[in-house]
N, C-alpha and C positions, 0 to 999 in steps of 0.2 A: 619713411617708406613703410608700407604695410608689411605685416608678417606673411611673407611669401618667399618661395624659393625659385620662382620662375623668372628667367632673365628677360631683358628687353627684347623686342622683336628684331631690332637692327643687329643686336649682338648675336642673336641666334643665327641670323641669315649670313652674316659676314664671316663670323669666326668658325662656326662648326659645320660639319656635314649635316645634311638635311635630316638624317634619322638619329641624331645624337640623343634627343630627348626620349625617344621610344626605347633606345638602348638602356638608358638609366632607369626608365620606368619598370623594366623587367625585374629590377632589384630594389623595389620600393621598401623592402624590409630592412635594408641596410642604410647606414649613414653614408652619403656620397659627397665627394668634393671633386671639382674640376680644377686642375692646376695648369697654368701657362707661365713659363719662366719661373717656376717654383712657388708661385703665389696663388691663393684662392681667387678664382674669378666667378665661381658658381658653387652652391651647396644645396643639397636637398633639405627638405623640412627636418628630417631626422638628423642630418648633419649639423644644422643650426642648433637644434636642441641638445645634441651631444656635447657641443662646445659651450653650452649654456649661454647662448646669445639670444637676443630678442628678435633679430631679423638678419637678413643677408648682409646688409650694409655694415653691421658691426664686425664682420669677419672677412669681408672682401679685402684683398691685399695682404692677408696674413701669409707669411712664409711657412712652408711645411715644417721647417726645423723648429718653429716656435710652438708647435703643438704636438709633434711626434717625437718621442724619446726612445732611442734604441740602446740596449745595454751592451751590444757588441756589434762589430762590423758585419754587414750582411749584404746580400745582393740587392735587396729593395732599396736600402739606403744609398748604395753605390749608384744606382740608376737615377734616383732623385737628385743626387749631387751632380751627376753628369748632365742629365736633362736634355739629351740630344738625340736619342735613338728610339725607334719604335720597337716595342718588345714583341718577340715572336709568340709569347704566351704569358699568361698572368704569373705574377710573383707574389708569394704569400709570406708573411712574417708575423711573429708575436712581438708586441712592444707596449709602450704606455702612451696614452693620450692625455695631454695637460689641458684642462678646461680653462676658460677665461677667468674663473675664480680660483685657479691654481690647484684644483683637485687632480689627482692622477688616477686614471682608469686603465685596467688591463684590457687590451683590445687585440683583435686579429685584423691585419690590414692586407687587402689584396690590391695590387697595382696593375692597371691596364693602361694602354696607350693607343692613340690613333693620330695620323698626320693631320696638321692644320696649316694649310698654305705651306710656308717654308719652315714651320716650327713643328713641335711635338706637344700634344696635349696629353696630360696624365689624368686618369680617373682613379681616385682612391675610394675603395669600398671599405668601410670600417664597421666592425661589430663588437659591441661590448661583451666580454667573455662571461659576465654574469648572466647573460641571456643564453646564448649558445654560439659555438664557433660557426663561421661561414662554411657551408658545405662546398660544393663545386659549381655553384650556380652561375658564375661568370667566368668560366674557364675558357680562355681564348686559345685554341690550339692552332699551331702553324700547319700548313699543308704537310702531308706525310713525308714528302720527299725531303723536307728540311729537318724532320725529326730523326736525326742521325743516332747511331748507337752511342756516340760519345755524349750527346745531350741527354739521352735516357740515363746513362750511367751517372752523369753529373747530377741530374735531378734526384736520382735514387740516393746518392751519397748525401746530398743536401737534405733530403727527407729524413734519412737515418740520423743525421746530426741534430736536426730540429727535435725529433722525437726523444733522443737521448737527453737533450737539454730540458725538455718538458719533464722527463723522468727525474732528472737531477734537481729540477726546481720544484718537484713534488706537486705537479699539476694533478687534478682529479683523474682517476683511472678511466672513467667514462669518457672524459674529454680526449684523453690520449688515444683510446681505442677508436673513437669516432674519427679523429684526425688521421689515424693510420689508414682506416678504410677509405676516407676521402682521397688521401694522397696516392694510395695504391691504384684507385680507379683512374686517377689522372695519369699515372705512369703506364698503366696497362691500356688495352684497347677500349675505345669508347663504349663498346657493348658490354664491358665488364662491370659487374656489381659485386661488391665485397661485403661479407658478413663475418663477424667474429663471435664464436660460441665459447663459453666458459664451462669447464667441467665441474659439476657438482658431485664430489666424491661420496657424500653422505646419501644423496638420492639416486646416484648412479645415472645422472642425466646430463645432457648438454643444455645450457641456458643461454638464450640470446643476450649478447652484451653490446653489440654495435652493428648497425646496418643502416647508415644514414640515407642511402639512395633507394632502398627497397620500398615497394608498395606497402601501405599499412596493413592491408588484408593478408599479404604474404608473410609479414612479420608475425602475425598471430599463428600462422601455420608452422613456422620453424622454431617456435619457442618450446622448450621442454622436450627434447628429442632423446629417445632411449639409446643406450649403448649396445652395439652389436650389429650383426649382419642385417641387411635389408632395412636399415634405419638411416635412410638418406646416404650421403657420402661421408658425413662427419662421424656417424655412429661407428662404422667399420674402421675409420681412421684412428679413433681413440682406442678401440678394442685392440687393434694390431700395433698401434704406435707407428704406422707407416702412412705415406702419402697415398691417397686414392684419387686417381685421375679418371674421370668418366667423360668421354667425348660425345656420348649419345645417351642421354638420360632415359629416353623411351625404350632403349634396347638393353639397358644394363641390368644385370642380376641384382646389383646392390640396391637398385631403385624399384625392385619388383612390387613392393608394397605401396610406394608413395610417388611413383613416377607421374601420376596424373596431376599432382599439385603444382610442381614447377612448370610443367608443360602448359598448364592452364594460364600461367602468367608469362609465357613466352620464353622460358629458360630451357635451353637445349643441352647444355653441357655444364659440368661442375667439377672443380678441383678442390679437394680438401686436404689441408696440411696440418698434422698434429703440432700443437705448440708444446715444446719441451723446455725444461730448465737445463742448466749445465749438468745436473745430476739425473737427467732423464725422467724427471717427474712430469707427467702429462697434465697440462693446464687447460687445454681446450683445442679449438681448431680455427684455422683461417680458411674460409670458404669463398671461392671465386665462381660466380655464376655468369654464364654467357647466353646470349640470345642466338648464338650460332654454334654449329658443330665444330669443335676444335680442341686441341691439346696445347699446353703451354710450350713456348720456345725455351731454349736454354737460358736466354737472358731473363725471361719471365720467371722461370723456375728459381734462378738466383735471386731475383728481386723478392719473390714470395718468401724464400727461405730466410733472407736477410730481415724481412719484416717480421717473420715468425720469431726470430731471435730477439728482436727489439721488444716485441709484444711480451715474450716470456720474461724478459728483464723487468718490464713494467709491472706485470702481474705478480711476479715473484717478489719484487720489492714491496708492493702493496700488501701481499700476504704476510710478508715478514714483519712489516710495521704493525699490521693488525694483530698478529700473534704476540708481538712484544707489548703492545698497548693493553691487550685484554688478558694475557695469561703468562706473565713473566715468571711466576712461581712454577707453573706447570712446565714451562720451557726448561728451567734449570734442572728439573728432575729427570729429564730425558737426555741421556748422554749424547746420542747421535742426532739430536734435533738442532741443526746448525743455524746460526744467525748471520745474515749477510750485511756487510757495510758497503756503502757506495760513495765514491769520491771522484770528483773531476778536477784534474790538475793541469795548469797551463805550462807552456814550455819552460818557463823560468822556475818552475817549482811552486808557484802560487796556487793555493787551494781555492778553486773557484766555487765549489760547493761541496758540502759534506752532510750526509744524512745523519739522523740521530743515532742510528746503530753504530755507524763508524765513529762518531764522537764518543760513544760509550766504550767501545772496544779499545780505542786508542787513548782514552782519558783526555780528550780535548774539551776544554771548557767552552770554547767558542772558536769558530773559524777565523775570526779576526785576530784572536790572541795567538793562534797557532801560526798563521801567516803561511810561510813556505813549508813544504812537506818535511824538510829535515829538522824542523824545530819541535816536533812532537815526539821524537825518539832520539836516543843517544847512540844507538848502534843497531845495525841490521846484519843478519848473518844467515848462513845456509844450514841445511840439516846436519852437516858434519862439524858445525861450529865455526867455520871460517868466515871472516868478516867480509861484507860486501861494501865497497866504497861508493860514495855518492858519485854518480856518473856511470856506475855499473849496476845500479839498482834497476828493478823491473821497469819503472816509469821512464827512466832515462834511456834504457835500451829500446823501448817501443818508440819513443820520440826519434831516436837515431835511425832505427831500421824500418819503422812503419809496419812491422809485423806484430800481430797479437801474441800474447803469452797466456797460456792456459794452465791451470792446476799446478802452480808453482808454490811449494811449501817454503816459507821463510819465517824467521824469528825476529821479533823487534824487542829491543830493550828500551822501555819507555823512560821518561825523565824521573819517575819515582823508583827506578831500578827494577821494576817488575818486568817480566818477560811474557809476551803473548806470541802464540804461534798462529800463523794465518795461511789459509789456502787461497792464493791470489790469482785473479784473472785480470789482465790488462788489455784494453781495447783502444786502438787509436781512433780519434775523431778527426776525420780529414777536413781540410779547408774546402769551402764551397767554391773558391776561386782557383785554387791550385790543387790538383788531384794528388800530387805527391807530397804535399805539405800537411803536417798535422797541427791542427789548432789546439788540441788538448788530448788528454788520454782519460778514459773512463776506467777506474779501478774498482772492481768488486771483490770483496774478500770475505772469507768465513773464519770465524774464531774457532780454531781446533784445539785450544789450550786444554779445555776440560776433557775432551775425548783422549788426548795424548796422555794426560795425567791418569785417566782411568786405565788406559792401556799399559802405562808404566806400572800401576799398582797390580794389574792382572799379571803382568810379566813377573813382578816380584813374587806374587802368590804362586806362580807356576814353578818357580825355582827355589822357594824357601818354605820351610815348615811354618804353618800358621801359628803354632803354639810357642815354639822356642825362637823363631826367627833364624834358625840354622839353615844351611843349604839342605834341600830335600833329595830324594832318590834321583830325580831327573838331573839335577845339577851335579850330584855325585858321579853319575855315569859319564857325564860330559867331562868332568875334571879328570876322572880316572882314565878315560879314553885318551885325552890329551896328554896326560903324564906318560902313559905307556908309549904313545907314538913319538914322544920327544925325549925318551929316556937316554938314548945314545949309549946303550950298554950299562947305564946306571941302574941301581936297584930301586924298586918302588915297593912299598909295603902297604898292605891293607890290614887294619886292626878293627875287628868286629867286637862290639861291646854289647852285653845284655845285662840289665839290672836284675839282681837276685832279690826275690821276695817283694817285688814291686806290686804284684797283684794284691798282696795283703793291705797295702796302703789304700788302694781303691776300694777294697771290700770293707775296711774298717772306718776310714775317714771320708770316703766319697771321692767322686771323680774330680771335683774342684781342688781338693788337697793333692790328688795325684798329679794334676796339671801343674800346680805350683811346684811340686817336687821335681818334676821333669825340667822345669825352667832352671831350678837351682843346679840340677845335674849338668845342664848345658853350660852354665857359667863355670862350674868347677872343671869340667873337661876342657873348656876353652883356655883356662888358666894353665893347663898342663902342656899345651902344644906350642910349637913355634908359629911365627907368622906365615911361614912357607907351607905349613901343614894345613890340611882341610878337615874340619869336623862337620859331619852331616848327621841328620836324624832320618832313619828309614821309616819310622812309625812306631807306635807303641813305646816300648822301653828299649828299642834297638838304636844304637849309634855306630857310626863308622868313621874311622880316621884314615886319611890317605897321607902317607909319609914319603917325602922325596928327599933327595940329597943327603943320604946317610951312607956311611962306609962299612960299618960292621953291625952284627946282630946285637952288640952290646947297647947301641943307641936305642934299639927297640925294647930291650929288656928294661933299661932305665926309664923309658917312657911308660911302660906298663906298670912298673913299680910305683912311679910317681902318681899314676892314676889310681892304683889300688889304695895308696896311702891317703890320697885326697878323698876318695869315696868312703873310707872307713870313718871319717868324721860324721857325727850324727847330723841329720837334717831336722830342722825345727819348722814344723808346720802347725799354725794355730796353737802355739805354745806347747805342742807335743813333739817329742823326739822320736825319730825313726832311724833305724840302723839298716842300711842296705849294703849288699855286697855287689861286686861286678865280676862277671865272667868274661874273659877276654880271649879271643882267638886271633892269631897272626898268620898271615900268608905273605910270601915275598916273591916278587917278579925278578928274574924269569924262572926261578927254580920250581915254584909251585904252580905256575900258570902263566900263559902269555897273553891273556885277555882279561878284561875287567870282570865279566860274569864268572869266569873260572876262579879268579882270585877271591871274589866275594864268597863263592861256594866253599872254597877251601878254608877261608877264615871263619866262615859260619860253622863248618865241621869242627874246626879247632876249638871254637867257643863252646860247642856242645860237649866236647871232651872235657873242657875246664869245668863245666857244670857237673858232669858225671864224676869228676875227681874231687868233688867237695865244694864247688863254687868258690867265688872270691879269689880266683887265681888266673893266671894266663898260660896259654899253651900255644906253641908253634905247630903249624900243620906238618904232619909227617906221613910217611907212606903207610903207616899202620891205619891211618884214618881212611884208607881206601876201602876198609871193611864196610864203611858206611854205604858204599856203593851197592853192597848186597841188599841193604835195607831198601834202597831206592828200587832195586830190581823187584824185591818182594812187593813193594807198594805198586809198582806198575802192573805186576801180575794180578794183584788183587783188584785193581781198577778194571782191568780187562775182564776179569771174572764177573765183576759187579755189573758190567754192561750186559753180559750174556745171561746172568741169573737174575736180572731185574732187582738189584739191591738198592737202586736209587729211588728216591721219592721227592715230591715237591711240597714245599710250604708256601703259603701266600701271605703277603702283608698288604693290608687294605690301603687304597688311595682314596682320600676324602676331599670332596668339594668344600672349600672353605666357606662358601656362602650358604650352601644348603645343609652342610654337615652330613651329607649322604655319601655312601660308598659309590664311586663311579668306576672303580677298577681295582687292580691289584698287581703287585710285582711278584712274579714266580721266582722262588729261591730253592735251589737244589740242596738236598741232604743225602748222606750216605748211611744206610742202615746195614752194617755188616752183621752177619749171623752171630748171635750171642755177644754182641758188643753194643756200646752206646752209640747214639747217632753221631756221625762225624760231620763237623761243620765244613762249609765249602772252602774256607781259607786254608784248611789243612790238606786239601787234595787238588783243588782247582789249579793253583799255580803249577803244580807238578804235572797235572794232566795237560795243561797248555804246553809245557816244556817238552813233553814226550809225544805230542801230537794226538792225544786222545780227546782233546777238547772238542774236536769236530763231531765225532759220533755222539759224545755226551750232550753237546749242545743241540744236536738234532733231536735227541730223545726229549730234552727239556721242552723244545719248541712244540713238538707234536703233542706231548702230554698237556702242556699249558693251553694250547688251542682247544683241545678236546674238553678240558674242564671249563674253559671260558664259554664255549658254545652251550655246554650243559646248563650253566648258570643263566645265560641269556634266554634259553628256552624255558627254563623253570620259573624265572622271576620276571621275564618280559621287559627288560630295560637295556639301555645301551651300555653294557659292561665292556670295559677295555682292559685287555691283559697286556702287561709289559714283560718282555723276556730279554735277559742280558745276552748280548752277542759279543764274543771275544774277538780280538784282532785277527786271530788265526781263522776263525769262522768267516769273518768278513773277506778274507783273502781266498776263500773257497769259491771258485768260479761257478759252482753248482748251487750256491746258496739261494739266489733268486728263484731258480726252478724248484728247489726243495720247498721254499716258503709257499709257492703257488700250489704245490702238491698237497701240503698240509692244509691249506685253506680249502682246497677242493674236497679233500677227504673228510674234513670235519664240518664243512658247511659254514665255517666262521667267516663273517664279513671282514674284508681286508682292513676296513676302517676301525675294527675292534682290536687290531693287533698293533702293538708299538714295540719297536726294537730299541733297546738301551745300549749305547756304545760309550766308550771312554775316550778322553781326549788323546790318549796315546795312539789310538787307531789313526787319527787324522795326520800323524807325522809320517806315514808311509807314502808311497808314490801317488801323487794326486790324480794322474790320469787313470790309474787302475781304480782308485776310489770312486771317481766320478761315474765310471761305467756301472759299478755295483750300486751306488746310490741311485742312479737313474733307473736301473732295472727294478729296484725295490720300490721306488716312488711310483713307477708306472703301475705297479700292482695295487697301489692305493694304501700301502702300509706306511705309518708314520715313524719318525726316528727321533729319539730322545738322547741328549748329551748328558751322561751321568757324571756326578761329582764335579760339576763345572766350577772352575776356580782353583782346583787343587793340582791340575796337570799342567800341560803346556798351553795355557790359555792364550788365545789370540783372537782379536776381533775379525781378522781376515778369514778364519775358519767359518765364522758365522755367515760371511758373505759368499764363500766358495762352495759350501755344502748345504744341501736342503734340510736343515735341522728344523724340527717342528716344536720341540720342547727342550727346555733346560732344567736340569735337576740341581738345585743349590745344595752343595755338600753340607753334611751335618756339622763340619768344623766351624762354619759360619753361624749356623742356627744355635749351636750350643751356648754361645756367649751373648745371645740376644735376649733382652734389650740392654743388658748391662754394659757391654763393650761397644763403644761408639764406632770404632773402626769396622766391626762386624755389621753394625746397623747401616753405616754409609755404603759399604760394599754390597750388602744384600739389596738395598734400595736401588743402587746403580745397576745391578744385574737384572732386577725385575723391570726397571724402567727401560733398559736397553732391549730386553726381550720383547716387551710390549711394543716398542718402536719398530722392531724387526718382524712383528707379526707372529711371535712365538708364545706358547704358553709356558708357565713356570710351575715346577713342583718342588717343594721343600721337603727334604728328608731329614730324619733325626729329630722330629718335633716331640718334645718330652713334657711340655707344660702348657697351661692355658695362656700365659703371657706371650710365649713364642707364637702360639696360634693366632692370638689377637693381633699381634704386630704384623704377621705375614698377611692376614686378611686386609688390614688397613693399608698395607704397602702395595696391594694389587696382585698378590700371588693367588693363583687359581686353585692349586691342589697341595696337599701335604700327605706325608706318611710318617709314622713314627710310633714309639711306644705310648705316647699320650692317648692314642686311639686303640692301637692293637700292635702287638709284636707279631712276627711271622708265625703262622699256625698251620696245622694240617688241613687237608682238603675237607674233612668232615667238620672240623671246628670252624673253618671259614664259611662253609655252607650255613651253619647255624648263625654265625655272626651276620652274614648277609641277610638272612631272613629277618633277624631281629632288627637290623638297621632300617630295612625297607618298611617294616611295620611301625617303626617309631614315628 
């Protein structure tokens, strides 16, 4: 027989309808086979070549099962096996074709049928996937009256399952997106044309990714679309993150600039749906164009949204794999850059497929070795530590209920006894034959172990002193409040300790020696107390002990004597001996006070009495100490006078850009110049001013003066100088703060972007609703907000999500031990990386040497301030420093 694919004349006339050859000739680009009773009776030239035969005679009579291999049950295989019914529309599947020389080829197969006498003839269209998938060229649609809602839903579910399988099998993203477009066009109206645009974050444009049915000329028009209004329908959809439905392009405001382009090609309406990940990251848009004026039905909207989620999964997975392959080191340095694993599990627990990220997270060497899902971990548990039994695990629950599970946090103990924490999403994959039966579940999960560990470390920092590891002021206040509320008429004592002559150690031996001595003090004090007592460090050389469950004052006296005896022993630092004393003040609940702050003040007063009585002794709080209240009254009177008589002044400490070494701003720091007295540092009067309510007017004075000086320097030196002003919690609670800021900006002419307010983490612990309104009002003005001393207060990642923070200031306690202390290095890098990922700038304070500056610049920190460049100086001195720096 000659090399030909044309059948005999009699065969054509007897077996087939008259137009069967012209039907096949429409699809000459595909390999075609005609089957009767399951065997080949005819093949096109490409069909003969694809099976690697020389002529039709070599393959005539071959059964379909001898050259088509399906990896799972499907609708196409079922029809071929049955072989008795005419299909209402084409069926498509991916499978493998086995050639006559036993090679396996990945192919896409479309099955069509038509009646032949009393039998059914099947036409197989086959395309090798190394070329391109079949589009919708031979789509045979049944009359509309037969296209019921049930069949549309069934085909939509079938489409979703196939795409998920393509994702799990790691098919190329281009192929997946092209196939999504093709299938959506088949499910929607015939006049629908689908395009998928991907968001290029770097270029801020939408780039065409798939549009298999669009005219080539039109494809050139829609590539590289800007983001924003009047940029087709997809530009506003990405900008707003919302669906844009345009039923008439020619009359839509969104299309005012570009309406002539689609109308020229006959497109009258367009629907654009933003593609979002589970974490609301925008990836692109799905755009449906129509040649008629219309809006989507409810079913069509559901179909498009389902397709959007599948597309998002495919794109997100590809992005994740690309990120892992090209930048694993960079990923590990960013705390909240999450990695997603994907796994498909069968009803019996068998792992059908598992991507490389899942294998890495779960330490699976191979899917075959892991087998069923319970073989790669020894225990699964909830957030509270309670164990989840097999059968109640997320995958089993979804198999049983058919309902998806989203954002479930679970822990897994792997076989090497390590524990990973995962944020899990489980999606059922429905059977194409039975709507209520799940063929498998798709599990996507993110490894949150690192971010949880970082949050645990930040939580530790928030409640413990960085130097000694003792509880800090915040934890002391919590413990004291709890002890008083659960005292049940029992006594609670507060012992306030201050080291005598500690300043001499810092002055003579340096701060490093002083830090070592404080650590030794903490150890000695810890050895003096019971396990039920609490020892905390307030800061500097101040310590506090909370004593519960004692009966008489004799217990407190013995404890104080024990401390004094222990502290009399010399301290040895760098082979030098130092002798310190300890002044101790004691207050007792409920005699001396009924709340924590009062007891601390009373113990503090008693401690100062001990110092006045010669140091190195202890004193109980007595009524005589109330005389100290007179001093507080005098201090308050002097503070009020200072406001009226303008005794306050501002010092400025420069902020330096680490790359350019140029001054970019400064922090305004208040000082008090009383008549005929030395300058009073802020730590000596600001806490008291805040306590008595004078901090609001003082803070207003600081803000107005700082803004005036900043505008003066901006005008004089002509650069974008930014001034930072500290705002206390009480100032932030002032409802008139935003209006006062606006008034200052208007009066001084200072640009709002040149003003930054510095707040502390303690502020963020008050009522969130009130904070949000103040934050929003300040941000509306254009003023930025910096979080000062980050890592030393009640640090929480949730604050960084809930509040619009622009800048983080790394506390000097971290910088001080860089680069010698590895813990400080790791935590500082984590804070910088986290800030960068959240779009925040970072300022390091307390920089005192070149090594610290070089480390911070290499770690990605933008700004610094500290004695290495300049200490806080007067207005005049700062003006001179600014001029010198700018001329350098």
